[in-house]
N, CA, C and O atoms as a DFTB+ gen file, in Angstrom:
420 C
 N C O
     1  1    -119.944     -48.965     -37.890
     2  2    -119.508     -47.608     -38.119
     3  2    -119.750     -47.239     -39.582
     4  3    -119.450     -48.019     -40.486
     5  1    -120.283     -46.070     -39.800
     6  2    -120.561     -45.583     -41.141
     7  2    -119.262     -45.261     -41.881
     8  3    -118.321     -44.721     -41.300
     9  1    -119.228     -45.599     -43.166
    10  2    -118.055     -45.277     -43.979
    11  2    -117.852     -43.765     -44.073
    12  3    -116.729     -43.298     -44.262
    13  1    -118.921     -43.015     -43.945
    14  2    -118.790     -41.555     -43.989
    15  2    -117.986     -41.026     -42.805
    16  3    -117.355     -39.974     -42.906
    17  1    -118.004     -41.739     -41.695
    18  2    -117.203     -41.330     -40.532
    19  2    -115.711     -41.450     -40.829
    20  3    -114.905     -40.663     -40.333
    21  1    -115.354     -42.439     -41.641
    22  2    -113.951     -42.572     -42.044
    23  2    -113.518     -41.344     -42.848
    24  3    -112.419     -40.824     -42.656
    25  1    -114.380     -40.894     -43.738
    26  2    -114.058     -39.710     -44.539
    27  2    -113.949     -38.468     -43.659
    28  3    -113.051     -37.644     -43.834
    29  1    -114.874     -38.348     -42.716
    30  2    -114.815     -37.208     -41.797
    31  2    -113.535     -37.222     -40.967
    32  3    -113.025     -36.165     -40.594
    33  1    -113.020     -38.400     -40.680
    34  2    -111.796     -38.534     -39.884
    35  2    -110.534     -38.311     -40.707
    36  3    -109.434     -38.268     -40.156
    37  1    -110.685     -38.168     -42.040
    38  2    -109.517     -37.862     -42.866
    39  2    -109.172     -38.875     -43.933
    40  3    -108.221     -38.660     -44.684
    41  1    -109.906     -39.974     -44.033
    42  2    -109.634     -40.950     -45.090
    43  2    -109.932     -40.326     -46.451
    44  3    -110.858     -39.526     -46.580
    45  1    -109.160     -40.686     -47.451
    46  2    -109.355     -40.149     -48.796
    47  2    -110.478     -40.867     -49.517
    48  3    -111.215     -40.245     -50.281
    49  1    -110.621     -42.161     -49.290
    50  2    -111.664     -42.919     -49.957
    51  2    -111.783     -44.309     -49.391
    52  3    -110.951     -44.744     -48.594
    53  1    -112.820     -45.002     -49.806
    54  2    -113.056     -46.369     -49.368
    55  2    -113.893     -47.087     -50.416
    56  3    -114.561     -46.455     -51.234
    57  1    -113.850     -48.392     -50.383
    58  2    -114.594     -49.217     -51.330
    59  2    -115.209     -50.377     -50.564
    60  3    -114.541     -51.004     -49.742
    61  1    -116.461     -50.662     -50.826
    62  2    -117.117     -51.786     -50.167
    63  2    -118.083     -52.462     -51.112
    64  3    -118.525     -51.869     -52.096
    65  1    -118.408     -53.704     -50.811
    66  2    -119.324     -54.456     -51.659
    67  2    -120.764     -54.064     -51.366
    68  3    -121.092     -53.649     -50.254
    69  1    -121.612     -54.199     -52.363
    70  2    -123.024     -53.864     -52.214
    71  2    -123.938     -55.026     -52.592
    72  3    -125.151     -54.942     -52.399
    73  1    -123.378     -56.099     -53.123
    74  2    -124.160     -57.255     -53.518
    75  2    -123.853     -58.386     -52.545
    76  3    -122.694     -58.770     -52.386
    77  1    -124.847     -58.905     -51.914
    78  2    -124.682     -59.972     -50.930
    79  2    -125.468     -61.181     -51.395
    80  3    -126.285     -61.027     -52.302
    81  1    -125.291     -62.331     -50.865
    82  2    -124.570     -62.675     -49.653
    83  2    -123.181     -63.215     -49.921
    84  3    -122.420     -63.411     -48.973
    85  1    -122.816     -63.463     -51.163
    86  2    -121.545     -64.117     -51.464
    87  2    -120.363     -63.175     -51.239
    88  3    -120.435     -61.983     -51.537
    89  1    -119.291     -63.724     -50.716
    90  2    -118.101     -62.922     -50.484
    91  2    -116.961     -63.385     -51.397
    92  3    -115.886     -63.754     -50.923
    93  1    -117.202     -63.361     -52.683
    94  2    -116.186     -63.747     -53.659
    95  2    -115.006     -62.781     -53.586
    96  3    -115.190     -61.570     -53.460
    97  1    -113.814     -63.319     -53.665
    98  2    -112.598     -62.516     -53.581
    99  2    -112.548     -61.466     -54.693
   100  3    -111.992     -60.385     -54.500
   101  1    -113.115     -61.776     -55.833
   102  2    -113.065     -60.868     -56.974
   103  2    -113.890     -59.605     -56.780
   104  3    -113.799     -58.679     -57.585
   105  1    -114.698     -59.556     -55.720
   106  2    -115.513     -58.365     -55.439
   107  2    -114.733     -57.331     -54.629
   108  3    -115.177     -56.192     -54.491
   109  1    -113.587     -57.716     -54.100
   110  2    -112.836     -56.848     -53.198
   111  2    -111.546     -56.358     -53.852
   112  3    -110.982     -57.050     -54.700
   113  1    -111.075     -55.173     -53.469
   114  2    -109.811     -54.667     -54.010
   115  2    -108.636     -55.551     -53.596
   116  3    -108.575     -56.033     -52.465
   117  1    -107.712     -55.753     -54.524
   118  2    -106.455     -56.436     -54.213
   119  2    -105.484     -55.383     -53.717
   120  3    -105.113     -54.505     -54.496
   121  1    -105.053     -55.421     -52.462
   122  2    -104.173     -54.381     -51.920
   123  2    -102.875     -54.214     -52.695
   124  3    -102.406     -53.089     -52.872
   125  1    -102.280     -55.322     -53.165
   126  2    -101.022     -55.207     -53.897
   127  2    -101.207     -54.445     -55.208
   128  3    -100.366     -53.623     -55.572
   129  1    -102.287     -54.711     -55.906
   130  2    -102.549     -54.023     -57.172
   131  2    -102.968     -52.576     -56.912
   132  3    -102.495     -51.659     -57.583
   133  1    -103.844     -52.377     -55.950
   134  2    -104.312     -51.039     -55.601
   135  2    -103.141     -50.125     -55.246
   136  3    -103.009     -49.040     -55.814
   137  1    -102.299     -50.549     -54.323
   138  2    -101.183     -49.710     -53.889
   139  2    -100.148     -49.514     -54.978
   140  3     -99.558     -48.439     -55.090
   141  1     -99.923     -50.536     -55.779
   142  2     -98.969     -50.407     -56.879
   143  2     -99.373     -49.272     -57.823
   144  3     -98.555     -48.411     -58.145
   145  1    -100.617     -49.272     -58.259
   146  2    -101.077     -48.220     -59.168
   147  2    -101.143     -46.856     -58.478
   148  3    -100.767     -45.843     -59.068
   149  1    -101.612     -46.829     -57.246
   150  2    -101.750     -45.555     -56.516
   151  2    -100.383     -44.916     -56.270
   152  3    -100.222     -43.707     -56.440
   153  1     -99.410     -45.718     -55.875
   154  2     -98.073     -45.178     -55.619
   155  2     -97.335     -44.806     -56.897
   156  3     -96.353     -44.066     -56.853
   157  1     -97.800     -45.312     -58.035
   158  2     -97.213     -44.920     -59.321
   159  2     -97.838     -43.639     -59.866
   160  3     -97.442     -43.157     -60.927
   161  1     -98.824     -43.080     -59.136
   162  2     -99.388     -41.805     -59.545
   163  2    -100.789     -41.846     -60.116
   164  3    -101.329     -40.809     -60.499
   165  1    -101.396     -43.041     -60.183
   166  2    -102.781     -43.119     -60.659
   167  2    -103.706     -42.441     -59.650
   168  3    -103.373     -42.331     -58.470
   169  1    -104.865     -41.989     -60.118
   170  2    -105.843     -41.435     -59.186
   171  2    -106.397     -42.581     -58.334
   172  3    -106.248     -43.754     -58.676
   173  1    -107.029     -42.223     -57.238
   174  2    -107.560     -43.241     -56.339
   175  2    -108.609     -44.112     -57.030
   176  3    -108.616     -45.331     -56.856
   177  1    -109.484     -43.498     -57.805
   178  2    -110.524     -44.279     -58.484
   179  2    -109.918     -45.191     -59.549
   180  3    -110.392     -46.312     -59.736
   181  1    -108.871     -44.728     -60.257
   182  2    -108.206     -45.579     -61.247
   183  2    -107.560     -46.785     -60.566
   184  3    -107.662     -47.912     -61.051
   185  1    -106.903     -46.538     -59.451
   186  2    -106.238     -47.623     -58.734
   187  2    -107.250     -48.642     -58.212
   188  3    -107.036     -49.849     -58.332
   189  1    -108.349     -48.160     -57.636
   190  2    -109.389     -49.080     -57.164
   191  2    -109.988     -49.856     -58.333
   192  3    -110.173     -51.070     -58.244
   193  1    -110.290     -49.162     -59.424
   194  2    -110.933     -49.802     -60.577
   195  2    -110.066     -50.938     -61.123
   196  3    -110.583     -51.986     -61.510
   197  1    -108.758     -50.732     -61.153
   198  2    -107.846     -51.747     -61.684
   199  2    -107.593     -52.887     -60.703
   200  3    -107.100     -53.943     -61.099
   201  1    -107.923     -52.688     -59.427
   202  2    -107.634     -53.717     -58.428
   203  2    -108.827     -54.610     -58.111
   204  3    -108.695     -55.549     -57.326
   205  1    -109.977     -54.341     -58.698
   206  2    -111.185     -55.128     -58.426
   207  2    -111.628     -55.801     -59.721
   208  3    -111.840     -55.136     -60.735
   209  1    -111.766     -57.132     -59.680
   210  2    -112.171     -57.856     -60.887
   211  2    -113.642     -57.626     -61.221
   212  3    -114.011     -57.587     -62.395
   213  1    -114.483     -57.473     -60.204
   214  2    -115.910     -57.240     -60.401
   215  2    -116.304     -55.902     -59.800
   216  3    -116.998     -55.882     -58.783
   217  1    -115.892     -54.781     -60.386
   218  2    -116.184     -53.475     -59.782
   219  2    -117.669     -53.127     -59.755
   220  3    -118.078     -52.239     -59.006
   221  1    -118.471     -53.802     -60.549
   222  2    -119.902     -53.493     -60.556
   223  2    -120.616     -53.990     -59.298
   224  3    -121.791     -53.686     -59.089
   225  1    -119.912     -54.750     -58.464
   226  2    -120.513     -55.277     -57.242
   227  2    -120.056     -54.510     -56.003
   228  3    -120.155     -55.011     -54.883
   229  1    -119.557     -53.293     -56.210
   230  2    -119.083     -52.509     -55.078
   231  2    -119.398     -51.041     -55.254
   232  3    -119.913     -50.616     -56.288
   233  1    -119.078     -50.274     -54.224
   234  2    -119.342     -48.845     -54.221
   235  2    -118.118     -48.103     -53.702
   236  3    -117.597     -48.421     -52.634
   237  1    -117.667     -47.119     -54.461
   238  2    -116.546     -46.276     -54.052
   239  2    -117.099     -44.989     -53.463
   240  3    -118.034     -44.404     -54.011
   241  1    -116.525     -44.543     -52.347
   242  2    -116.868     -43.239     -51.792
   243  2    -115.572     -42.495     -51.527
   244  3    -114.546     -43.111     -51.237
   245  1    -115.612     -41.194     -51.622
   246  2    -114.427     -40.400     -51.326
   247  2    -114.063     -39.485     -52.478
   248  3    -114.904     -39.128     -53.303
   249  1    -112.790     -39.111     -52.516
   250  2    -112.264     -38.197     -53.534
   251  2    -111.652     -39.022     -54.664
   252  3    -110.515     -39.476     -54.541
   253  1    -112.381     -39.226     -55.760
   254  2    -111.899     -40.106     -56.822
   255  2    -110.648     -39.601     -57.532
   256  3    -109.880     -40.406     -58.059
   257  1    -110.428     -38.303     -57.560
   258  2    -109.285     -37.757     -58.286
   259  2    -108.055     -37.546     -57.415
   260  3    -107.078     -36.948     -57.866
   261  1    -108.085     -38.021     -56.184
   262  2    -106.911     -37.900     -55.308
   263  2    -105.745     -38.650     -55.941
   264  3    -105.867     -39.824     -56.289
   265  1    -104.621     -37.967     -56.085
   266  2    -103.422     -38.571     -56.666
   267  2    -102.183     -37.913     -56.055
   268  3    -101.445     -37.216     -56.752
   269  1    -101.953     -38.130     -54.761
   270  2    -100.846     -37.447     -54.107
   271  2     -99.463     -37.850     -54.616
   272  3     -98.493     -37.130     -54.380
   273  1     -99.353     -38.977     -55.304
   274  2     -98.058     -39.431     -55.802
   275  2     -97.889     -39.149     -57.291
   276  3     -96.925     -39.605     -57.905
   277  1     -98.803     -38.414     -57.860
   278  2     -98.773     -38.131     -59.288
   279  2     -97.815     -36.994     -59.611
   280  3     -97.673     -36.046     -58.838
   281  1     -97.170     -37.100     -60.744
   282  2     -96.316     -36.022     -61.233
   283  2     -97.041     -35.197     -62.290
   284  3     -96.455     -34.293     -62.886
   285  1     -98.313     -35.507     -62.522
   286  2     -99.081     -34.844     -63.581
   287  2     -99.217     -33.348     -63.356
   288  3     -99.148     -32.574     -64.310
   289  1     -99.409     -32.925     -62.110
   290  2     -99.721     -31.526     -61.845
   291  2     -98.534     -30.757     -61.282
   292  3     -98.655     -29.566     -60.994
   293  1     -97.411     -31.401     -61.124
   294  2     -96.260     -30.695     -60.565
   295  2     -95.486     -29.980     -61.666
   296  3     -95.695     -30.228     -62.853
   297  1     -94.608     -29.107     -61.259
   298  2     -93.753     -28.391     -62.201
   299  2     -92.646     -29.339     -62.637
   300  3     -91.720     -29.601     -61.869
   301  1     -92.726     -29.850     -63.842
   302  2     -91.781     -30.862     -64.300
   303  2     -90.359     -30.322     -64.442
   304  3     -89.409     -31.104     -64.448
   305  1     -90.191     -29.001     -64.557
   306  2     -88.835     -28.454     -64.645
   307  2     -88.086     -28.688     -63.340
   308  3     -86.873     -28.899     -63.358
   309  1     -88.791     -28.654     -62.199
   310  2     -88.151     -28.940     -60.914
   311  2     -87.677     -30.386     -60.857
   312  3     -86.631     -30.679     -60.279
   313  1     -88.428     -31.266     -61.444
   314  2     -88.071     -32.682     -61.422
   315  2     -86.836     -32.921     -62.269
   316  3     -85.939     -33.660     -61.863
   317  1     -86.777     -32.306     -63.437
   318  2     -85.647     -32.507     -64.330
   319  2     -84.353     -31.947     -63.744
   320  3     -83.278     -32.490     -64.000
   321  1     -84.438     -30.874     -62.965
   322  2     -83.243     -30.274     -62.389
   323  2     -82.714     -31.087     -61.215
   324  3     -81.518     -31.035     -60.927
   325  1     -83.562     -31.825     -60.541
   326  2     -83.151     -32.591     -59.384
   327  2     -82.565     -33.916     -59.846
   328  3     -83.302     -34.808     -60.268
   329  1     -81.246     -34.051     -59.770
   330  2     -80.578     -35.263     -60.245
   331  2     -80.139     -36.161     -59.095
   332  3     -79.486     -37.179     -59.322
   333  1     -80.489     -35.794     -57.864
   334  2     -80.136     -36.628     -56.721
   335  2     -80.913     -37.932     -56.761
   336  3     -82.032     -38.002     -57.268
   337  1     -80.286     -38.960     -56.210
   338  2     -81.000     -40.234     -56.120
   339  2     -82.033     -40.150     -54.998
   340  3     -81.867     -39.371     -54.059
   341  1     -83.087     -40.940     -55.090
   342  2     -84.122     -40.889     -54.051
   343  2     -83.551     -41.251     -52.685
   344  3     -82.648     -42.080     -52.576
   345  1     -84.089     -40.621     -51.651
   346  2     -83.634     -40.864     -50.287
   347  2     -84.204     -42.171     -49.729
   348  3     -83.597     -42.798     -48.861
   349  1     -85.360     -42.573     -50.228
   350  2     -85.970     -43.810     -49.754
   351  2     -86.738     -44.454     -50.899
   352  3     -87.001     -43.827     -51.926
   353  1     -87.085     -45.699     -50.702
   354  2     -87.881     -46.398     -51.703
   355  2     -88.953     -47.207     -50.994
   356  3     -88.843     -47.511     -49.806
   357  1     -89.983     -47.546     -51.741
   358  2     -91.085     -48.323     -51.199
   359  2     -91.107     -49.656     -51.928
   360  3     -91.057     -49.706     -53.157
   361  1     -91.181     -50.711     -51.172
   362  2     -91.264     -52.042     -51.752
   363  2     -92.518     -52.722     -51.222
   364  3     -92.742     -52.772     -50.013
   365  1     -93.321     -53.238     -52.117
   366  2     -94.561     -53.896     -51.735
   367  2     -94.497     -55.343     -52.185
   368  3     -94.393     -55.624     -53.380
   369  1     -94.559     -56.261     -51.232
   370  2     -94.531     -57.675     -51.549
   371  2     -95.670     -58.354     -50.805
   372  3     -95.600     -58.564     -49.594
   373  1     -96.712     -58.692     -51.540
   374  2     -97.865     -59.364     -50.957
   375  2     -98.081     -60.652     -51.728
   376  3     -98.240     -60.617     -52.949
   377  1     -98.090     -61.788     -51.043
   378  2     -98.303     -63.046     -51.764
   379  2     -99.695     -63.105     -52.369
   380  3    -100.668     -62.646     -51.771
   381  1     -99.774     -63.663     -53.536
   382  2    -101.055     -63.775     -54.237
   383  2    -101.824     -64.989     -53.745
   384  3    -101.322     -66.113     -53.774
   385  1    -103.053     -64.748     -53.292
   386  2    -103.889     -65.839     -52.804
   387  2    -104.737     -66.447     -53.912
   388  3    -105.128     -67.611     -53.833
   389  1    -105.018     -65.664     -54.938
   390  2    -105.848     -66.132     -56.044
   391  2    -105.303     -65.563     -57.343
   392  3    -104.536     -64.601     -57.342
   393  1    -105.706     -66.166     -58.440
   394  2    -105.330     -65.614     -59.741
   395  2    -106.085     -64.321     -59.977
   396  3    -107.273     -64.236     -59.665
   397  1    -105.429     -63.328     -60.516
   398  2    -106.089     -62.071     -60.832
   399  2    -105.568     -61.559     -62.143
   400  3    -104.348     -61.501     -62.291
   401  1    -106.345     -61.195     -63.078
   402  2    -107.795     -61.362     -63.079
   403  2    -108.144     -62.835     -63.279
   404  3    -107.296     -63.632     -63.680
   405  1    -109.390     -63.189     -63.000
   406  2    -109.808     -64.580     -63.111
   407  2    -109.553     -65.107     -64.517
   408  3    -109.752     -64.401     -65.506
   409  1    -109.115     -66.347     -64.589
   410  2    -108.835     -66.943     -65.896
   411  2    -109.781     -68.086     -66.167
   412  3    -109.892     -69.018     -65.371
   413  1    -110.450     -68.013     -67.273
   414  2    -111.287     -69.118     -67.733
   415  2    -112.485     -69.439     -66.881
   416  3    -112.926     -68.645     -66.050
   417  1    -112.998     -70.628     -67.111
   418  2    -114.243     -71.071     -66.469
   419  2    -113.996     -71.598     -65.108
   420  3    -114.933     -72.013     -64.427
């Protein structure tokens, strides 16, 4: 299936490797890092860039400036007036399979 079909179906973006044949873990986005940055308000491209150790071996497609959790463009006066505690919270716990970023030789 073409990655463009995912975008047509409503996906905001996707990332895939373009250098083969090796499937080194450092070529792929780390979901825990990606979601952490994205949910903190980073743009999609910023979150992907920070979650991949070797970003030069992949290709991003989609809307790079998507930031649905960002407070950058909202009316900050509304935020300051709202003193209620959040109704829900998000917790992300993914065990680390490898060191990130890679350390040493």
